[in-house]
C-alpha positions as CSV (number, residue, x, y, z in Angstrom):
1,M,-81.7,269.9,-9.0
2,T,-80.6,271.5,-5.8
3,I,-80.5,275.2,-5.2
4,R,-78.0,276.9,-7.4
5,I,-77.0,280.5,-7.4
6,G,-77.0,282.4,-10.7
7,A,-76.8,286.0,-11.8
8,N,-78.4,288.3,-14.3
9,P,-76.0,290.5,-16.3
10,I,-78.0,293.6,-15.4
11,G,-75.5,294.5,-12.7
12,W,-72.9,294.9,-15.4
13,S,-75.0,296.2,-18.4
14,N,-78.5,297.6,-18.2
15,D,-81.1,296.2,-20.6
16,D,-83.5,299.1,-20.6
17,L,-80.9,301.9,-20.9
18,L,-78.2,300.4,-23.1
19,E,-75.7,303.2,-22.5
20,I,-75.6,302.1,-18.7
21,G,-72.7,299.7,-18.6
22,G,-72.8,299.7,-22.5
23,D,-69.0,299.6,-22.8
24,T,-68.6,296.6,-20.6
25,P,-67.8,293.6,-22.8
26,L,-69.7,290.3,-22.3
27,E,-66.5,288.5,-21.7
28,T,-65.8,290.8,-18.6
29,C,-69.3,290.1,-17.2
30,L,-68.9,286.3,-17.6
31,R,-65.4,286.2,-16.2
32,E,-66.4,288.3,-13.2
33,A,-69.6,286.3,-12.7
34,R,-67.6,283.1,-12.4
35,E,-65.0,284.7,-10.2
36,A,-67.8,285.9,-7.8
37,G,-69.0,282.2,-7.5
38,F,-72.1,282.2,-9.8
39,E,-73.0,278.9,-11.5
40,G,-75.1,280.2,-14.2
41,M,-76.3,283.3,-16.1
42,E,-79.6,284.7,-17.4
43,L,-79.6,286.3,-20.8
44,G,-79.1,289.9,-21.4
45,N,-78.8,292.2,-24.5
46,K,-75.2,291.3,-25.1
47,F,-75.6,287.6,-25.1
48,P,-75.7,285.5,-28.5
49,R,-79.1,284.3,-29.4
50,E,-77.9,281.3,-31.3
51,A,-77.2,278.1,-29.4
52,G,-73.8,277.4,-30.8
53,A,-72.5,280.9,-30.1
54,L,-74.1,281.1,-26.7
55,K,-72.5,277.8,-25.6
56,A,-69.2,279.0,-26.9
57,A,-69.5,282.1,-24.9
58,L,-70.5,280.4,-21.6
59,A,-68.4,277.2,-21.8
60,P,-65.0,278.8,-21.0
61,H,-66.4,280.1,-17.7
62,G,-68.3,277.0,-16.7
63,L,-71.5,278.9,-16.7
64,A,-75.0,277.3,-17.3
65,C,-77.6,279.2,-19.3
66,I,-80.5,279.7,-16.9
67,G,-83.1,281.4,-19.1
68,G,-84.1,285.0,-19.8
69,W,-86.7,287.6,-19.8
70,H,-89.3,287.4,-22.6
71,S,-91.8,290.1,-23.1
72,V,-95.4,289.2,-23.9
73,E,-98.4,291.3,-25.0
74,L,-101.4,289.1,-24.1
75,L,-103.5,292.2,-23.5
76,R,-103.3,292.6,-27.3
77,R,-102.5,289.2,-28.7
78,D,-103.9,285.7,-28.2
79,A,-101.9,282.9,-26.7
80,R,-101.4,281.1,-30.0
81,T,-99.9,284.2,-31.6
82,E,-97.7,284.9,-28.6
83,F,-96.4,281.3,-28.6
84,T,-95.6,281.4,-32.2
85,L,-93.7,284.8,-31.8
86,A,-91.7,283.2,-29.0
87,G,-90.4,280.4,-31.3
88,P,-86.8,281.6,-31.4
89,H,-86.6,282.0,-27.7
90,R,-88.2,278.6,-27.1
91,E,-85.7,276.9,-29.4
92,L,-82.8,278.6,-27.8
93,L,-83.8,277.6,-24.2
94,R,-84.4,274.0,-25.2
95,A,-81.1,273.9,-27.0
96,M,-79.3,275.3,-23.9
97,G,-81.0,272.7,-21.6
98,T,-83.0,275.0,-19.5
99,D,-86.8,275.0,-18.8
100,V,-87.0,278.5,-17.2
101,F,-89.2,280.6,-19.5
102,I,-89.6,284.1,-17.8
103,V,-92.4,286.3,-19.0
104,A,-93.9,289.6,-18.1
105,E,-96.8,291.6,-19.7
106,T,-95.2,294.6,-21.3
107,S,-97.9,295.9,-23.8
108,N,-98.6,298.9,-21.5
109,A,-95.7,298.7,-19.0
110,I,-93.6,301.9,-18.2
111,H,-90.7,300.5,-16.4
112,G,-88.4,301.2,-19.4
113,D,-89.7,304.8,-19.9
114,R,-87.6,307.3,-17.9
115,S,-90.0,310.1,-18.6
116,R,-93.1,308.4,-16.8
117,P,-93.1,308.1,-13.0
118,L,-94.3,304.9,-11.4
119,S,-97.5,306.6,-10.2
120,Q,-98.6,306.4,-13.8
121,R,-98.1,302.5,-14.0
122,P,-100.9,300.7,-15.8
123,R,-103.8,299.0,-13.9
124,L,-106.4,296.4,-15.1
125,E,-110.1,296.9,-14.6
126,S,-111.8,294.2,-12.7
127,G,-113.3,292.7,-15.9
128,D,-110.0,292.5,-17.7
129,W,-108.2,290.1,-15.4
130,R,-110.2,287.0,-16.5
131,P,-109.4,287.1,-20.2
132,F,-105.8,288.2,-19.6
133,C,-105.3,285.2,-17.1
134,A,-107.0,282.8,-19.5
135,R,-104.6,283.8,-22.2
136,M,-101.6,283.5,-19.9
137,T,-102.8,280.0,-18.8
138,E,-103.1,278.9,-22.4
139,L,-99.6,280.2,-23.1
140,A,-98.2,278.3,-20.2
141,E,-99.9,275.1,-21.3
142,R,-98.5,275.4,-24.7
143,L,-95.0,276.0,-23.2
144,A,-95.4,273.0,-20.8
145,D,-96.1,270.8,-23.8
146,E,-92.5,271.5,-24.8
147,G,-91.1,271.0,-21.3
148,L,-90.8,274.7,-20.5
149,K,-92.1,276.4,-17.2
150,L,-93.7,279.7,-17.7
151,C,-92.4,281.8,-14.7
152,Y,-94.2,285.1,-14.4
153,H,-92.2,288.1,-13.3
154,H,-94.2,290.6,-11.2
155,H,-92.5,293.9,-11.8
156,M,-92.7,297.6,-10.9
157,G,-94.3,299.7,-13.6
158,T,-96.5,296.8,-14.9
159,I,-100.0,295.6,-14.4
160,V,-98.8,292.9,-11.8
161,E,-97.0,295.1,-9.2
162,T,-98.8,295.1,-5.9
163,R,-99.9,292.3,-3.5
164,D,-103.4,292.6,-4.8
165,D,-102.3,292.4,-8.4
166,I,-100.3,289.3,-7.6
167,A,-103.3,287.7,-5.9
168,R,-105.6,288.5,-8.9
169,F,-103.1,287.1,-11.2
170,M,-102.3,283.9,-9.3
171,D,-106.0,283.3,-8.5
172,G,-107.0,283.9,-12.0
173,C,-104.4,281.7,-13.8
174,G,-104.2,278.0,-13.8
175,A,-101.8,276.1,-11.8
176,V,-99.5,275.6,-14.8
177,V,-98.7,279.3,-14.5
178,N,-95.7,279.6,-12.1
179,L,-94.5,282.6,-10.1
180,L,-91.1,284.1,-10.3
181,L,-90.6,285.4,-6.8
182,D,-88.6,288.7,-7.0
183,T,-87.7,289.9,-3.5
184,G,-86.9,293.4,-4.6
185,H,-90.0,294.0,-6.7
186,A,-92.1,292.5,-4.1
187,T,-90.8,294.7,-1.3
188,W,-90.9,298.0,-3.4
189,G,-94.5,297.0,-4.6
190,G,-95.7,296.7,-1.0
191,S,-95.6,293.0,-0.5
192,D,-93.8,290.9,2.1
193,P,-91.6,288.4,0.1
194,A,-91.7,285.9,2.8
195,E,-95.5,285.9,2.8
196,L,-95.5,285.6,-0.9
197,A,-93.2,282.6,-0.5
198,R,-95.5,280.9,2.0
199,S,-98.7,281.7,0.0
200,Y,-97.4,280.4,-3.4
201,R,-94.7,278.0,-2.4
202,S,-96.1,275.2,-4.7
203,R,-96.0,277.6,-7.7
204,I,-92.7,279.4,-7.2
205,T,-90.2,277.9,-9.6
206,H,-87.7,280.7,-10.0
207,V,-86.4,283.3,-7.6
208,H,-84.8,286.7,-8.3
209,A,-82.8,287.9,-5.2
210,K,-82.2,291.6,-5.0
211,D,-82.3,293.7,-1.8
212,V,-83.7,297.1,-1.3
213,R,-82.6,300.5,0.1
214,P,-85.9,301.7,1.9
215,D,-84.6,305.3,2.1
216,I,-84.1,305.6,-1.6
217,I,-87.6,303.9,-2.2
218,A,-89.1,306.6,0.1
219,R,-87.4,309.3,-1.8
220,A,-88.5,307.9,-5.2
221,K,-92.1,307.8,-4.0
222,A,-92.0,311.3,-2.5
223,G,-90.3,312.7,-5.6
224,N,-92.6,310.8,-8.1
225,W,-89.5,309.2,-9.8
226,S,-89.6,306.9,-12.8
227,F,-88.5,303.3,-12.3
228,L,-85.2,303.9,-14.1
229,D,-84.4,307.1,-12.1
230,A,-85.0,305.2,-9.0
231,I,-82.8,302.3,-9.7
232,L,-80.0,304.3,-11.0
233,G,-80.0,306.8,-8.3
234,Q,-79.9,310.6,-8.3
235,G,-76.5,312.3,-8.7
236,N,-73.8,310.3,-6.9
237,D,-76.4,308.4,-4.8
238,L,-76.9,304.7,-5.2
239,G,-80.4,303.5,-6.4
240,T,-83.3,301.5,-4.8
241,Y,-81.8,298.0,-5.5
242,T,-78.7,296.3,-4.3
243,V,-77.5,292.7,-3.8
244,P,-78.7,290.4,-1.0
245,G,-77.3,291.3,2.4
246,D,-76.9,294.9,1.6
247,G,-80.4,296.1,2.2
248,A,-83.6,295.5,4.2
249,V,-85.0,292.2,3.0
250,D,-85.0,289.4,5.5
251,Y,-83.7,286.6,3.3
252,V,-83.6,284.0,6.0
253,A,-87.3,284.4,6.5
254,V,-88.0,284.3,2.7
255,L,-85.9,281.1,2.3
256,R,-87.5,279.4,5.3
257,A,-90.7,279.9,3.6
258,L,-89.5,277.9,0.6
259,P,-88.9,274.4,2.1
260,G,-87.9,271.9,-0.6
261,Y,-87.3,274.6,-3.1
262,S,-85.1,273.2,-5.9
263,G,-83.9,275.5,-8.7
264,W,-82.0,278.8,-9.3
265,I,-81.8,281.8,-7.1
266,V,-80.6,284.7,-9.3
267,V,-78.9,287.8,-8.0
268,E,-80.5,290.5,-10.2
269,A,-79.5,293.7,-8.5
270,E,-80.1,296.5,-11.1
271,Q,-77.5,299.2,-10.3
272,D,-75.4,301.8,-12.1
273,P,-72.2,299.9,-12.5
274,S,-70.2,303.3,-12.4
275,K,-71.5,303.7,-8.9
276,A,-71.7,300.1,-7.8
277,H,-68.7,298.1,-8.9
278,P,-70.2,294.9,-10.4
279,L,-67.6,292.4,-9.2
280,T,-67.5,293.9,-5.7
281,Y,-71.3,293.7,-5.3
282,A,-71.5,290.3,-7.1
283,K,-69.1,288.8,-4.4
284,K,-71.1,290.3,-1.6
285,G,-74.3,289.0,-3.0
286,V,-73.0,285.4,-3.4
287,A,-71.4,285.4,0.1
288,S,-74.6,286.7,1.7
289,L,-76.9,284.2,-0.1
290,R,-74.7,281.3,0.9
291,R,-74.9,282.4,4.5
292,F,-78.6,282.9,4.4
293,L,-79.1,279.5,2.8
294,G,-77.1,278.0,5.6
295,E,-79.1,279.8,8.4
296,A,-82.4,278.8,6.7
297,G,-81.3,275.2,6.6
298,L,-81.4,274.8,2.9
299,R,-77.6,274.1,2.6
């Protein structure tokens, strides 16, 4: 597999606040995604979760199923229980021919709670990392036995947010645990996404490409905003995230730090579609990524 450009439907319909883009039909999202030049889609709340129906929805647009977010609660449950609970998701991904199994620990996450500022995000005590990482490694091993790659999504408002969190997590987990490199969450969380790419190149098996608006991030920090308030923006203002090429991330540097990468690069720019027209931004993101890939020598 060479590098392919995909999309997450969150630019059309939000998964944490269902009313944001809630009136946009799935058909519109898929049609515009294909028009913009995407080759595949991650799953969102409007997608069928039965293989036959999902294939029927994607096929007319020539879009592949990439995978999709799966919340885990390994701070509360053991790996065997989590693996069992993930049964329907595992079966769907295998039926759709994708091995991308995206996970994030959400038992105490606050990114979906608009009433809680990011300053209140959860943190693990030093002694809690080892058992958490052991459970994550066991889950990844169980998934690998079925041909699935656990791709961990570091995320604002969760226990794996900062550069130090990512280091503790990656150092504590076995090599079977892969990293989903998210350029937007990395930058907002205080990391350099290019440095993350260099440091964990051998374990990066999925990439989320979203750009950032530093001025909005600064306002969000100064105002102690919640994650959702920050990404949606205040009043008529746009939010913290945007598509590649529309913000401050140096994508050429990130891509040059991923020599030999083979897999999906997914545009996942969480914005309010009433302010940021999805098709317009999708086209901008695809065009920018294609240019950056060429400049980095990956196409």
